[in-house]
PyMOL commands that place a pseudoatom at each C-alpha (Angstrom):
pseudoatom trace, name=CA, resn=MET, resi=1, chain=A, elem=C, hetatm=0, pos=[-9.816, 32.480, 25.884]
pseudoatom trace, name=CA, resn=SER, resi=2, chain=A, elem=C, hetatm=0, pos=[-6.640, 33.371, 24.445]
pseudoatom trace, name=CA, resn=LEU, resi=3, chain=A, elem=C, hetatm=0, pos=[-5.049, 32.118, 21.405]
pseudoatom trace, name=CA, resn=ALA, resi=4, chain=A, elem=C, hetatm=0, pos=[-1.178, 32.387, 20.973]
pseudoatom trace, name=CA, resn=SER, resi=5, chain=A, elem=C, hetatm=0, pos=[0.037, 32.291, 17.320]
pseudoatom trace, name=CA, resn=PRO, resi=6, chain=A, elem=C, hetatm=0, pos=[2.986, 29.717, 16.828]
pseudoatom trace, name=CA, resn=PRO, resi=7, chain=A, elem=C, hetatm=0, pos=[6.489, 31.247, 16.627]
pseudoatom trace, name=CA, resn=PRO, resi=8, chain=A, elem=C, hetatm=0, pos=[7.685, 32.356, 13.246]
pseudoatom trace, name=CA, resn=VAL, resi=9, chain=A, elem=C, hetatm=0, pos=[9.601, 29.859, 11.275]
pseudoatom trace, name=CA, resn=ASP, resi=10, chain=A, elem=C, hetatm=0, pos=[13.127, 30.835, 10.444]
pseudoatom trace, name=CA, resn=ARG, resi=11, chain=A, elem=C, hetatm=0, pos=[13.308, 29.371, 7.057]
pseudoatom trace, name=CA, resn=ARG, resi=12, chain=A, elem=C, hetatm=0, pos=[16.957, 29.831, 6.499]
pseudoatom trace, name=CA, resn=ALA, resi=13, chain=A, elem=C, hetatm=0, pos=[17.772, 28.165, 9.725]
pseudoatom trace, name=CA, resn=ARG, resi=14, chain=A, elem=C, hetatm=0, pos=[15.503, 25.495, 8.727]
pseudoatom trace, name=CA, resn=ALA, resi=15, chain=A, elem=C, hetatm=0, pos=[17.026, 25.119, 5.247]
pseudoatom trace, name=CA, resn=GLU, resi=16, chain=A, elem=C, hetatm=0, pos=[20.588, 24.760, 6.879]
pseudoatom trace, name=CA, resn=GLN, resi=17, chain=A, elem=C, hetatm=0, pos=[19.545, 22.067, 9.208]
pseudoatom trace, name=CA, resn=GLU, resi=18, chain=A, elem=C, hetatm=0, pos=[18.069, 20.316, 6.666]
pseudoatom trace, name=CA, resn=ALA, resi=19, chain=A, elem=C, hetatm=0, pos=[21.195, 20.560, 4.493]
pseudoatom trace, name=CA, resn=SER, resi=20, chain=A, elem=C, hetatm=0, pos=[23.281, 19.439, 7.360]
pseudoatom trace, name=CA, resn=GLN, resi=21, chain=A, elem=C, hetatm=0, pos=[21.201, 16.308, 8.110]
pseudoatom trace, name=CA, resn=LYS, resi=22, chain=A, elem=C, hetatm=0, pos=[21.349, 15.236, 4.478]
pseudoatom trace, name=CA, resn=ASN, resi=23, chain=A, elem=C, hetatm=0, pos=[25.207, 15.924, 4.174]
pseudoatom trace, name=CA, resn=ALA, resi=24, chain=A, elem=C, hetatm=0, pos=[25.580, 13.601, 7.237]
pseudoatom trace, name=CA, resn=LEU, resi=25, chain=A, elem=C, hetatm=0, pos=[23.492, 10.986, 5.644]
pseudoatom trace, name=CA, resn=ARG, resi=26, chain=A, elem=C, hetatm=0, pos=[25.537, 11.124, 2.355]
pseudoatom trace, name=CA, resn=GLN, resi=27, chain=A, elem=C, hetatm=0, pos=[28.633, 10.863, 4.274]
pseudoatom trace, name=CA, resn=GLY, resi=28, chain=A, elem=C, hetatm=0, pos=[27.794, 7.778, 6.269]
pseudoatom trace, name=CA, resn=GLY, resi=29, chain=A, elem=C, hetatm=0, pos=[26.964, 5.717, 3.059]
pseudoatom trace, name=CA, resn=ALA, resi=30, chain=A, elem=C, hetatm=0, pos=[25.110, 2.677, 2.915]
pseudoatom trace, name=CA, resn=LYS, resi=31, chain=A, elem=C, hetatm=0, pos=[25.924, -1.149, 3.002]
pseudoatom trace, name=CA, resn=LEU, resi=32, chain=A, elem=C, hetatm=0, pos=[24.606, -3.764, 0.586]
pseudoatom trace, name=CA, resn=GLN, resi=33, chain=A, elem=C, hetatm=0, pos=[24.680, -7.494, 2.041]
pseudoatom trace, name=CA, resn=VAL, resi=34, chain=A, elem=C, hetatm=0, pos=[23.334, -10.473, 0.078]
pseudoatom trace, name=CA, resn=ASP, resi=35, chain=A, elem=C, hetatm=0, pos=[22.136, -13.308, 2.572]
pseudoatom trace, name=CA, resn=ASP, resi=36, chain=A, elem=C, hetatm=0, pos=[25.131, -13.763, 5.098]
pseudoatom trace, name=CA, resn=GLY, resi=37, chain=A, elem=C, hetatm=0, pos=[27.789, -12.715, 2.440]
pseudoatom trace, name=CA, resn=LYS, resi=38, chain=A, elem=C, hetatm=0, pos=[30.375, -10.100, 2.789]
pseudoatom trace, name=CA, resn=THR, resi=39, chain=A, elem=C, hetatm=0, pos=[28.974, -6.377, 2.838]
pseudoatom trace, name=CA, resn=ALA, resi=40, chain=A, elem=C, hetatm=0, pos=[29.754, -3.949, 0.013]
pseudoatom trace, name=CA, resn=ASP, resi=41, chain=A, elem=C, hetatm=0, pos=[30.045, -0.076, 0.647]
pseudoatom trace, name=CA, resn=LEU, resi=42, chain=A, elem=C, hetatm=0, pos=[27.656, 2.023, -1.350]
pseudoatom trace, name=CA, resn=GLN, resi=43, chain=A, elem=C, hetatm=0, pos=[28.355, 5.913, -1.830]
pseudoatom trace, name=CA, resn=ILE, resi=44, chain=A, elem=C, hetatm=0, pos=[25.326, 8.017, -1.220]
pseudoatom trace, name=CA, resn=GLN, resi=45, chain=A, elem=C, hetatm=0, pos=[25.419, 10.399, -4.258]
pseudoatom trace, name=CA, resn=THR, resi=46, chain=A, elem=C, hetatm=0, pos=[22.500, 12.981, -3.436]
pseudoatom trace, name=CA, resn=CYS, resi=47, chain=A, elem=C, hetatm=0, pos=[19.570, 13.555, -1.074]
pseudoatom trace, name=CA, resn=GLU, resi=48, chain=A, elem=C, hetatm=0, pos=[16.534, 15.457, -1.199]
pseudoatom trace, name=CA, resn=ASN, resi=49, chain=A, elem=C, hetatm=0, pos=[13.328, 15.679, 0.670]
pseudoatom trace, name=CA, resn=ARG, resi=50, chain=A, elem=C, hetatm=0, pos=[11.994, 12.444, -0.731]
pseudoatom trace, name=CA, resn=GLY, resi=51, chain=A, elem=C, hetatm=0, pos=[15.024, 10.493, 0.153]
pseudoatom trace, name=CA, resn=CYS, resi=52, chain=A, elem=C, hetatm=0, pos=[18.815, 9.663, -0.823]
pseudoatom trace, name=CA, resn=TYR, resi=53, chain=A, elem=C, hetatm=0, pos=[19.982, 8.278, -3.884]
pseudoatom trace, name=CA, resn=ALA, resi=54, chain=A, elem=C, hetatm=0, pos=[22.929, 6.035, -4.650]
pseudoatom trace, name=CA, resn=GLY, resi=55, chain=A, elem=C, hetatm=0, pos=[24.284, 4.389, -7.865]
pseudoatom trace, name=CA, resn=ALA, resi=56, chain=A, elem=C, hetatm=0, pos=[27.084, 2.181, -8.599]
pseudoatom trace, name=CA, resn=ALA, resi=57, chain=A, elem=C, hetatm=0, pos=[28.234, -0.460, -10.927]
pseudoatom trace, name=CA, resn=ILE, resi=58, chain=A, elem=C, hetatm=0, pos=[27.319, -4.146, -9.932]
pseudoatom trace, name=CA, resn=ALA, resi=59, chain=A, elem=C, hetatm=0, pos=[30.407, -6.162, -9.932]
pseudoatom trace, name=CA, resn=PRO, resi=60, chain=A, elem=C, hetatm=0, pos=[29.825, -9.637, -11.571]
pseudoatom trace, name=CA, resn=ASP, resi=61, chain=A, elem=C, hetatm=0, pos=[30.256, -11.532, -8.387]
pseudoatom trace, name=CA, resn=VAL, resi=62, chain=A, elem=C, hetatm=0, pos=[27.431, -9.309, -6.532]
pseudoatom trace, name=CA, resn=LEU, resi=63, chain=A, elem=C, hetatm=0, pos=[25.240, -9.843, -9.454]
pseudoatom trace, name=CA, resn=ALA, resi=64, chain=A, elem=C, hetatm=0, pos=[25.541, -13.519, -9.177]
pseudoatom trace, name=CA, resn=ALA, resi=65, chain=A, elem=C, hetatm=0, pos=[24.769, -13.497, -5.485]
pseudoatom trace, name=CA, resn=LEU, resi=66, chain=A, elem=C, hetatm=0, pos=[21.685, -11.343, -6.350]
pseudoatom trace, name=CA, resn=LYS, resi=67, chain=A, elem=C, hetatm=0, pos=[20.592, -13.883, -8.625]
pseudoatom trace, name=CA, resn=SER, resi=68, chain=A, elem=C, hetatm=0, pos=[21.132, -16.831, -6.537]
pseudoatom trace, name=CA, resn=GLY, resi=69, chain=A, elem=C, hetatm=0, pos=[20.479, -15.059, -3.070]
pseudoatom trace, name=CA, resn=LYS, resi=70, chain=A, elem=C, hetatm=0, pos=[17.288, -15.149, -1.020]
pseudoatom trace, name=CA, resn=GLU, resi=71, chain=A, elem=C, hetatm=0, pos=[17.638, -11.722, 0.801]
pseudoatom trace, name=CA, resn=LEU, resi=72, chain=A, elem=C, hetatm=0, pos=[19.361, -8.357, 0.053]
pseudoatom trace, name=CA, resn=LYS, resi=73, chain=A, elem=C, hetatm=0, pos=[20.040, -6.233, 3.184]
pseudoatom trace, name=CA, resn=LEU, resi=74, chain=A, elem=C, hetatm=0, pos=[20.501, -2.573, 2.563]
pseudoatom trace, name=CA, resn=SER, resi=75, chain=A, elem=C, hetatm=0, pos=[21.763, -0.732, 5.706]
pseudoatom trace, name=CA, resn=PHE, resi=76, chain=A, elem=C, hetatm=0, pos=[22.511, 2.873, 6.548]
pseudoatom trace, name=CA, resn=GLN, resi=77, chain=A, elem=C, hetatm=0, pos=[22.847, 4.933, 9.745]
pseudoatom trace, name=CA, resn=ASN, resi=78, chain=A, elem=C, hetatm=0, pos=[20.051, 7.645, 10.628]
pseudoatom trace, name=CA, resn=LEU, resi=79, chain=A, elem=C, hetatm=0, pos=[20.805, 10.775, 12.231]
pseudoatom trace, name=CA, resn=ALA, resi=80, chain=A, elem=C, hetatm=0, pos=[21.002, 9.244, 15.692]
pseudoatom trace, name=CA, resn=LYS, resi=81, chain=A, elem=C, hetatm=0, pos=[23.899, 6.934, 14.388]
pseudoatom trace, name=CA, resn=GLU, resi=82, chain=A, elem=C, hetatm=0, pos=[21.513, 4.042, 14.766]
pseudoatom trace, name=CA, resn=THR, resi=83, chain=A, elem=C, hetatm=0, pos=[21.837, 1.199, 12.118]
pseudoatom trace, name=CA, resn=ILE, resi=84, chain=A, elem=C, hetatm=0, pos=[18.720, 0.919, 10.050]
pseudoatom trace, name=CA, resn=THR, resi=85, chain=A, elem=C, hetatm=0, pos=[18.524, -2.655, 8.027]
pseudoatom trace, name=CA, resn=ILE, resi=86, chain=A, elem=C, hetatm=0, pos=[15.909, -3.081, 5.346]
pseudoatom trace, name=CA, resn=PRO, resi=87, chain=A, elem=C, hetatm=0, pos=[15.553, -6.375, 4.273]
pseudoatom trace, name=CA, resn=MET, resi=88, chain=A, elem=C, hetatm=0, pos=[14.340, -7.204, 0.766]
pseudoatom trace, name=CA, resn=PRO, resi=89, chain=A, elem=C, hetatm=0, pos=[13.477, -10.520, -0.970]
pseudoatom trace, name=CA, resn=LEU, resi=90, chain=A, elem=C, hetatm=0, pos=[15.369, -11.643, -4.058]
pseudoatom trace, name=CA, resn=THR, resi=91, chain=A, elem=C, hetatm=0, pos=[12.663, -14.125, -5.109]
pseudoatom trace, name=CA, resn=ASP, resi=92, chain=A, elem=C, hetatm=0, pos=[12.276, -13.596, -8.831]
pseudoatom trace, name=CA, resn=PHE, resi=93, chain=A, elem=C, hetatm=0, pos=[15.207, -11.119, -9.016]
pseudoatom trace, name=CA, resn=ALA, resi=94, chain=A, elem=C, hetatm=0, pos=[17.066, -13.372, -11.517]
pseudoatom trace, name=CA, resn=ALA, resi=95, chain=A, elem=C, hetatm=0, pos=[13.892, -13.800, -13.886]
pseudoatom trace, name=CA, resn=ALA, resi=96, chain=A, elem=C, hetatm=0, pos=[13.386, -10.190, -13.750]
pseudoatom trace, name=CA, resn=TYR, resi=97, chain=A, elem=C, hetatm=0, pos=[17.042, -9.202, -14.537]
pseudoatom trace, name=CA, resn=ASP, resi=98, chain=A, elem=C, hetatm=0, pos=[17.022, -11.590, -17.436]
pseudoatom trace, name=CA, resn=LYS, resi=99, chain=A, elem=C, hetatm=0, pos=[13.924, -9.849, -18.931]
pseudoatom trace, name=CA, resn=ILE, resi=100, chain=A, elem=C, hetatm=0, pos=[15.818, -6.456, -18.718]
pseudoatom trace, name=CA, resn=LYS, resi=101, chain=A, elem=C, hetatm=0, pos=[19.342, -7.584, -20.166]
for i in range(1, 101): cmd.bond("trace and resi %d" % i, "trace and resi %d" % (i + 1))
show_as sticks, trace
zoom trace
C-alpha cells in the first residue's frame, strides 16, 4: 500500500484568493427590505473569515417600517452571483428597540 502526501498548500495564493473573494462580496453590497416595501442599499464595510460587516444610519422611515413590519429581508450575492436572501422576523423588534433607546 502506498500513501501519497497531499500537495503542498501555497499559502500566499490562498490568501490572495480569499482577499479577492472578500473584495467581490464587499463590492456587491447588500440590500434590506421590510415586508414588501422598497429596498435599501447597504454598503459592506469589511469582510473577514467569520463574515462581512456593514453599518449605516437608519433613516426615520426605515426605523418606522422596522417597528411596524413583520419581516426584514437581507439579501446579497454570493461568489457565483446568486442572490441569497435571509428572512428575519421582526416580532418584538419595536419593544426591544424601545428598551435600548
